[in-house]
C-alpha positions in Angstrom: -66.4 166.4 -53.6 -65.0 167.5 -56.8 -65.7 165.5 -60.0 -63.5 165.8 -63.0 -66.0 164.4 -65.5 -65.2 165.7 -69.0 -67.2 163.0 -71.1 -66.6 159.6 -72.5 -63.2 158.1 -72.9 -62.1 156.8 -76.3 -62.4 153.2 -75.2 -66.0 153.7 -74.1 -66.9 155.3 -77.5 -65.2 152.4 -79.4 -67.2 149.9 -77.3 -70.5 151.7 -77.9 -69.9 152.0 -81.7 -68.9 148.3 -81.9 -72.1 147.3 -80.2 -74.2 149.5 -82.5 -72.5 148.0 -85.6 -73.2 144.5 -84.5 -76.8 145.2 -83.6 -77.4 146.9 -86.9 -75.9 143.9 -88.8 -78.1 141.5 -87.0 -81.3 143.5 -87.5 -80.7 144.0 -91.2 -79.9 140.3 -91.7 -83.2 139.4 -89.9 -85.2 141.9 -92.0 -83.8 140.5 -95.3 -84.6 136.9 -94.2 -88.2 138.0 -93.3 -88.7 139.6 -96.7 -87.4 136.6 -98.7 -89.4 134.1 -96.7 -92.8 134.7 -98.3 -91.5 134.1 -101.9 -89.7 130.9 -100.8 -92.8 129.7 -99.0 -95.0 130.3 -102.0 -92.6 128.4 -104.3 -92.4 125.4 -101.9 -96.2 125.3 -101.5 -96.7 125.4 -105.3 -94.1 122.6 -105.7 -95.8 120.4 -103.1 -99.2 121.0 -104.8 -97.8 120.2 -108.2 -96.2 117.0 -107.0 -99.3 115.9 -105.2 -101.4 116.4 -108.3 -99.0 114.5 -110.4 -99.2 111.5 -108.1 -103.0 111.8 -107.9 -103.3 112.0 -111.7 -101.3 108.8 -112.1 -103.7 107.0 -109.7 -107.5 106.5 -110.0 -108.4 110.2 -110.5 -108.3 112.5 -113.5 -107.0 115.7 -111.9 -105.7 119.1 -112.8 -104.5 122.2 -110.9 -105.8 125.8 -111.2 -103.5 128.5 -109.9 -105.1 132.0 -109.6 -104.8 135.2 -107.7 -107.6 136.6 -105.5 -107.5 139.4 -102.9 -103.7 139.9 -103.4 -102.9 136.3 -102.5 -102.1 133.2 -104.7 -104.5 130.3 -104.5 -104.3 126.7 -105.7 -107.4 124.7 -106.6 -106.9 121.0 -106.9 -109.7 119.4 -108.9 -110.2 115.6 -108.9 -112.6 113.6 -111.0 -113.0 110.0 -109.9 -113.0 107.6 -112.9 -115.7 105.2 -111.8 -118.4 107.5 -110.5 -117.4 110.8 -112.2 -117.6 112.5 -108.8 -115.7 115.8 -108.7 -114.0 117.1 -105.6 -112.1 120.3 -105.2 -109.7 121.6 -102.6 -108.7 125.2 -102.5 -105.7 126.5 -100.5 -103.8 129.7 -100.2 -100.1 129.3 -101.2 -98.8 132.9 -100.7 -98.8 135.7 -98.2 -100.3 139.0 -99.2 -98.1 141.0 -101.6 -96.3 138.0 -103.2 -96.4 138.4 -107.0 -96.5 135.2 -109.2 -95.2 135.2 -112.7 -95.4 132.3 -115.2 -93.7 131.4 -118.4 -95.3 129.4 -121.2 -93.6 127.1 -123.6 -90.0 128.4 -122.7 -90.9 131.7 -124.4 -88.4 133.7 -122.4 -91.0 136.1 -121.2 -92.9 136.0 -117.9 -96.5 137.1 -117.4 -97.7 138.2 -114.0 -100.7 136.4 -112.7 -103.3 139.1 -112.1 -106.5 139.0 -110.1 -109.0 136.9 -112.1 -106.4 135.1 -114.2 -106.2 131.3 -114.0 -103.3 129.2 -114.9 -104.2 125.6 -115.7 -101.8 122.7 -115.1 -102.7 119.2 -116.5 -100.8 116.0 -116.3 -100.6 112.9 -118.6 -102.1 110.0 -116.8 -99.9 107.3 -118.2 -96.5 109.0 -117.9 -96.9 111.7 -115.2 -95.5 114.3 -117.7 -97.3 117.7 -118.1 -100.1 117.6 -120.6 -100.8 120.3 -123.3 -104.5 120.1 -122.6 -104.8 123.9 -121.9 -103.0 124.7 -125.1 -99.6 125.4 -123.5 -97.0 124.1 -121.3 -96.1 126.1 -118.1 -92.3 125.9 -117.9 -91.5 128.3 -115.1 -93.2 129.8 -112.0 -91.6 132.7 -110.3 -92.6 134.1 -106.9 -91.4 137.6 -105.9 -91.7 139.6 -102.8 -89.7 142.8 -102.7 -86.3 142.1 -104.3 -86.4 138.4 -103.4 -87.3 135.8 -106.0 -87.9 132.0 -105.9 -88.2 130.2 -109.3 -89.6 126.8 -110.1 -88.7 125.1 -113.3 -91.2 122.6 -114.7 -90.1 120.0 -117.2 -93.0 119.3 -119.6 -91.7 115.9 -120.8 -91.1 114.3 -117.4 -93.4 116.2 -115.0 -90.3 117.0 -112.9 -90.3 120.2 -110.8 -87.1 121.8 -109.4 -86.4 124.9 -107.5 -83.8 127.1 -109.1 
């Protein structure tokens, strides 16, 4: 038996290269989606907490939000004070994966400050209108979550209390 096997044919090489290109594209698309997901998740959880506190404040509780960073994760503490009894309840939750950086902008200044370990960002609402209150001495106008080269931005409208993802 004599074999005349001199290697791959041109058609076989083209098929193998095509398969490799398709697989590389699928893998890179999956990796980019996985990297951007933590920033988007953080922004969505922050938005949900902010909206929840706004509704709570307009009800029977005096409430505010504290956003802070601890152990390389962003936390939200919801603080509620019941009007009739003065009882204070707090609820703390993690809103980001490790490695997500959170930036905030005060009073539409145009410059962002990174929330560092130990920093606390206070968010208050006006009980009668649901707008953001200037109780902490500033209005937070933007929140920006970053992970890698992916960014998710929340815009906070002080006069209405509206929050939108940009």
